[in-house]
N, C-alpha and C positions, 0 to 999 in steps of 0.2 A: 636473552629472551625478555627480561624485565625492561630493558631499555627500549626494545622494539615495541612492547606493549604500551609503554608511556608515550612514545612518539605517536603511535596510532590513536590512542585515546585522545591526546591533545589535538591531533588533526581532525578527528571526527567531531569533537565538540565545537571547535572553532568553525569549521566549514559548515556544519549543520546548523549552527546558530545563525550564521550569515544567511544561509539559504532560506531559513524559516522565519526570518524577520519579515518576509513577504509571503503572502498566501500562495499556495502551490496548486490549488484547485478551485476554479470558479464554478459555483453551481447554486441556483436558487433553492435547490432541495437541501442544501446545508443548513437551512433555517431550523431544521428539526433536530432536537436532541443535542448530540455531541458533533454535529456536522456530518460531513462525508467520511465514512470509515474506510480505512486503507488496510489491505493485507500485505504482509511482508512478502516481497518477491525479489528475485535476482534478475539479471539480464537474461539468463537462460529461461526463466519462467515467463518473463514478458514477451520474449520471442515466440512462445507457444501459448499465448493468450491466458497466462496464469496457471497452466496445467503443471503438475509436478508431484502428486502424492506418491506415485510409484516410480518416479524418475531417479536413476542412479547414474551420475556422470563422473568420469575419471578426472576431468579437468576443470569443471565449472561448478559454482555453488548453486544449490537448490534450496530456497528458503521456505517453500510450501510444506516441506516435511523435514523436521530436524534430524530424523534418522538417517537422512541421505548424506550428512556431512562426512561420514566415514567411508563413503564410496570413492573419494578422491585418493589415489593411490601413489605409492612411491614411484619415482624419487621426489615428487612434489611434496613440500613440507610447509609452504607458506603461500597464501593467495591474498592479494589486495584488489578490491573492486570499488570503482567510483564512476559516476556517470552524470551527465547533464541532459536536460530535455527542453524542448519548446513545445507548446501546446496551443491549439486554436479551438475555441468553443463557439458554437453557433446555437442561439436560443430562438425558438420559434413558438408563436401563439397563432391563433386563428387569423389575426389581421395584422400582425407585426412581427419583426424579428430583430436580433441584435447579435453582435459578435465581440468576443473578447479573447485576447491572447496573453499568455504568461509563460514562465519557465522557471527552472530551478535545478536542484540536484535530485536525482532519482533515489539515492541512498548511498551509503558507504559501508563496506564490510571487510573484515580481516579474518581470514581462516588460518588456522595452524593445527598441527598434529602434535598431541602431547605424548602419546605413545602408540604402539601398534593397534590397540583397541579403542583409544579415546581420541576424538577430534573435537575441535571447538571453533566457534565463530563469534566474533565480537562486532557489533554493528549498531547503526542508528538508522531509524526509519520513521516516516510520518505515520501516526496512528489515526489521526482524524484532522480535518481541515474545515474551517467555517469561513466562507467567502461569498457574500451575496449583498446586493443593493436593490431594494424594491421601493418603488414610489406608488403612492395611492392618494386619491382625493376622498376625504371623509368630512362629515359634519362634526363640528365642535361646539356643542351647545347651540346657541342661536347663530353661530357663524357657519356658513355653508361653504363647501368646496375648499376646505383647508388642506394644504399639502402635508402629507405624512411621508417621511423617509425612514425606511427600515434598513439598517446595515449590520452585517455580522463579519467579524474578523477574528483570526487567531488560529492556533495550532496546538494539538496535543501530539508530542513526539514520544518515541520509545527507544531507549537504549537496552540492548539485550545481549545476553550470551547464550549461545546455543551449544548443546552438547550432544554428541553421538557416541554410542557405545556398541561395538560389535560383540555381542554376547556369545554366540556360537557361530559356526560356519553358516553363512547365508542369512543370518538373522541379526538385525540391528534395531536398536531403539534410540529415541532422542527426546530431548526436552529443551524448550526455550524459556529462559527466565528473563522477564522484561520488567523495566521500570518505566512507568508512564509519567510524563510531566508536561506542563504547559498551561496555557490560559486561553479562554474564549471570551469575546466581548460582543454583546448585542446592544445596539442603540436605536432609539426611537426619537426622531426629531419632528417638531411641529412648528411650522411657520405660519404666523398670523399677521394681520395688519397692525396690531398693537405692539408687537415685538418681533425682532428678527427671527428668533428661534428659541425653542425650549427643548432641551435634550434630556432624555432618560437613558442612562447607560447601565446595563446589567453585566457585571463581570463575574466570571467563574474561573477559579484556579484549582488545580488538582495535582496529585501525585499518588501513585499506586503501584504495587508489584502485581505481576500477572504471569501465569504459566500456561503453556500449551505443549502437547505431546504428540509423538508419532512413532510408527514402527514400519519396517519393511522386511519382506522375506523374498529371497531370490531362488528361483527354480531353474536349474541348469537344463538347457535343451540343446545338446550337441555343441555347436559353436555359437549359439544364441542363449538368451535367458529371458524368463518371464518373471517380472517383479510384481508383487502384491503389496500395496501400501495402505495404511490407515492413519488418520489424524483425529485428534480430539481436543477440544477446548472447553473446559468446565464452566465457561461464562465469567462475567466480571461484574462485581458490584463496586461502583466508584462513587466515593463521597467527595464532594467539591465544596470548597469554601465559596461564599456568595456575597457580593457587595452591590448595592444600588447607589448610583451617582446621578443626581438631578441638577442641571445647570442651564444657564442661558448663555448668551454670547459674552457676558462680562464676568459673571461670578458662578461659583459652585453654591447652589442653593440648599443642597442636602447630600450628605455623604454618610452612609450607615452600613454596617455589616448586618446582613440578613441570616436567616437560618441556613444551615448547610443543606445542600441538595444531594439526592441519591439518584444515580443512574444505574440501571441494570441492563447488561447486554447478554445475549442468550448463549446457551450451550450450543456447540456446533460439532459436527462429525463428518468425516470424509473418508471415501474409499476410492482407490485407484488401481489401475492395471497398466503395465508398460511392457512392451516387447522390445528387447535391446539385441541389436546385431552389431557387427563391427562398424558398419557404415550408417545404419538407420536406427531410429527410435520412434516408436508409435506409442502414444500414451492417451489415457482417457480417465477423467475424474468425475465423481459425483459427490456433491457437498450438500448438507442439510443444516439449517439454522432454525432453532426453535423459538421464534419471536413471540408467538401468541402466548405461551405459558410463562416464559422467562423474563421478557423485556419490559421495562417501564421507564418513562421520562417524566421529570417533575415539571411539566408545563401543561397548558390548557389548549394546545393545538387540536384542531379537529381532524383526527386520524384514528385508524385502527391498525394494530400490527398484524402482519401476515407471515406465516412460516415461509421460508424460502428454500428452493431447490436450484442448485446450479450444476449444469453439465458442461464440461469442457473437454476438448480433444486437441492434441498437439502432435506435430511431427518434426523431427530433426534429422537432417542429413549431416553426418558428423565430418564428412570429408574422407578422402582416401588415406588410411593410415600408412600405406606403402608409397604414397606419392613423393616424388623428388622435386616437383615443381611447385611454384607458389599457388597457382590456380587449383591444383588438386587438393590443397589443404583447407580451402574455404568451406565453411559450414553454412547451412541454410536452415531456417526455422520458420514454422508457421503454426497457427492455431485459431480456434474458434470457441466461443462460449455463449451461453444463454442462461438467464435466470429471471425470476420475478422479483419485483421490489418488495422490501420488507414492510411496506405500509399501504393501506387503502386510503387514498386521498380523493375527496369529493366523490366518494362512492366507486372509485376506479382503482384497480390494481394493475399496473402496467409492467411489461417486460423490459428487460435490459439485455443487450447482446453486443458482441464486438468480435473483431478478428485482428490478427497481427501477422507480420512477416519480418524477417531480419536476416542479416549476414553476420558471420563471425570471421573476421579477417586476421590471420596470424601475422605477428610481428616479432622482432628480436629472435629470429631463428626458431620461431614457434614456442618461445618461452612465454609469450604474452599474446593477447589478441585485443582487437578493437571490434566492438559489436555495434552495429547500426540496426535500430528497430523502428518500425512504423506500426502504430496501433490505431484502430478506429473503434469508438464506442458510441452506441445509440441508447439514449436513456430518456424516459418520460413519454408524454403524449400531449397532443393538442386538444384532446377531448375534455369536456367538463371544465373548461377554463384553466387547464394545466399547461405546462411548458414542455416542449420537446427539446432535448439537448443532444447535439451531435458534436463529438470531440475527436480531434485528430492530433496525434502526438508523435514526434520524432525524438528518439533518445540516442545519445552517443555515449558508450561506456567503455572504459578501459579495464582489462583484466591483467594484472601483473602477477606472475608466478615466479617464486624463488629468486627474486632479484637480489636478496641479501646473500644468497649462496654463490653468486657469480663472482669469481675472482679474476682479476686481469692477469694475463700472462705476458711476460716479456722474454724475448730471445737474448 
């Protein structure tokens, strides 16, 4: 076991470092706070538009609720999940538009069972991403129409170990213990006739432990079951070291450490219901984030926080468990979500919504599977000089189950 864990840890760190040396999410809205925040999800969750608070699956990981890790049953004792994606983003304003594409690793996870009542998952996932480039003409003293360029890059990642405990029959609880690490960089460049460029760079580095919790209870209904799930996140107070760098094209003019910054992210809670049968799964989630009372960012941007409500529904066709042919084992997933944005910008609070669909294709005699998922997200608005963002993503993920337990046999 210890050699497997060392191998997985080394693979996770190397591959995730390589993938996160480039930004994984382009959005002008990442200019605020810690950038675009990301929630831990697995291939199963992405296929159902992020739904999963009450989902229990016997073969696939569900990262929306850590209490679900114990639902994976014998004889499966190990699962490794890794995936890649490509994404196309289209940005629209009233009179102009632009498009950008990118790609990377969706995430990596290793699940293992420690005993009958205790299951665990080790993984790496993006926590937030900052990736934007904005140009603007402004006056600089007596000089008019000076070109200002605002750029933001960087990532905060999290390595986590999730634990699920089956306390009594039909009741499980779970906790994720995460460590956040990474850096963000904001630069402001000014080009004038007297000098090529003057650049002010604002760097933030951080590391922090974080916890979130979940519970699930299953109610047996003849050959089906109804699962009730809850999740809770106590919020996060993150202290970041802060450094200013002022330079032109030739030299560094000033490099100094500034006072530490404090970011506060809100408490969140979620409730979910899921109906499970042998072939079908129907799930619904409701999530609340208390941004107005709990959140604060150390900048002077013109915005107001808004509490958010997110509603998501998902469906999965698991395939025919009695099928003898390949086509009968293929699974299908789809989902839809809608929520409001956590800020009011230029007097506007806009909605965010999206949908997804995917296939789960069995391989290696159904020991593993290849999942193909399409997601569409619509975010922002063209009203009040804001930007409408439309994102399309295709991800390909491989789920490997118990490959270490397969022994070759010879006649």
